[in-house]
C-alpha positions as CSV (number, residue, x, y, z in Angstrom):
1,M,-6.9,-33.6,-17.2
2,S,-4.2,-33.1,-14.8
3,I,-3.6,-30.1,-12.6
4,A,0.0,-28.2,-13.3
5,C,1.8,-26.7,-9.9
6,F,4.2,-24.0,-10.2
7,D,5.7,-20.9,-8.7
8,E,5.2,-17.4,-9.9
9,V,7.5,-15.0,-8.7
10,L,6.0,-11.7,-8.1
11,P,7.7,-8.0,-7.4
12,H,10.0,-7.8,-4.5
13,G,10.9,-11.4,-4.8
14,I,7.5,-12.5,-3.5
15,S,7.0,-16.0,-4.8
16,L,3.6,-18.0,-4.9
17,S,3.4,-21.4,-5.6
18,C,0.0,-22.2,-7.8
19,R,-2.0,-24.9,-9.4
20,A,-3.5,-24.4,-12.5
21,S,-5.2,-26.3,-15.3
22,A,-3.8,-25.9,-18.7
23,P,-5.3,-22.9,-20.9
24,H,-6.9,-23.5,-23.9
25,D,-9.7,-21.7,-26.4
26,S,-13.4,-22.1,-25.5
27,G,-15.0,-24.7,-27.6
28,G,-12.5,-24.4,-30.5
29,S,-13.9,-20.8,-31.8
30,G,-10.2,-19.6,-31.3
31,A,-11.5,-17.1,-28.3
32,P,-9.5,-17.6,-25.1
33,A,-11.2,-19.1,-22.3
34,P,-12.3,-17.0,-19.6
35,R,-10.2,-17.2,-16.5
36,V,-11.0,-18.0,-13.2
37,L,-8.7,-17.0,-9.7
38,M,-9.6,-19.4,-6.9
39,L,-8.6,-17.9,-3.5
40,H,-8.5,-20.5,-0.5
41,G,-9.5,-19.7,3.3
42,F,-7.6,-20.1,6.4
43,P,-6.0,-22.6,7.4
44,E,-6.5,-24.4,3.7
45,G,-4.4,-24.2,0.7
46,A,-4.4,-24.2,-2.8
47,F,-5.5,-28.2,-3.2
48,V,-8.7,-27.5,-1.8
49,W,-9.5,-26.4,-5.3
50,D,-8.4,-29.2,-7.1
51,E,-11.6,-30.9,-7.9
52,V,-13.1,-27.7,-9.2
53,I,-10.0,-27.3,-11.0
54,Q,-10.7,-30.5,-12.9
55,R,-14.5,-30.0,-13.5
56,L,-13.6,-26.6,-15.2
57,A,-10.7,-27.4,-16.9
58,G,-12.6,-27.9,-20.3
59,R,-14.4,-24.4,-19.9
60,A,-12.3,-22.3,-18.3
61,H,-8.4,-21.7,-17.2
62,C,-8.4,-22.0,-13.8
63,V,-5.9,-20.7,-11.1
64,A,-5.4,-21.2,-7.2
65,P,-2.4,-19.3,-5.9
66,N,-1.4,-20.5,-2.2
67,L,-1.3,-17.3,-0.2
68,R,1.8,-15.9,1.4
69,G,2.8,-18.5,4.4
70,Y,0.8,-21.4,2.9
71,E,2.5,-24.3,1.4
72,R,5.7,-23.4,-0.7
73,S,4.6,-19.5,-1.0
């Protein structure tokens, strides 16, 4: 499973770069998969969650934003 990288523009022109797994349904039941928000600590970036995102990709839609001041945010 590859990790998608994208920028999310928030109100007031704030832009956060994010890493995420692709959204999908949970087990083919048609129900949306649970969403998991992963926040990094100081002095790391969203990349620290890459392995966890890949392991959970089949069960959840994972999103890891870079907090303001990190990488491209």
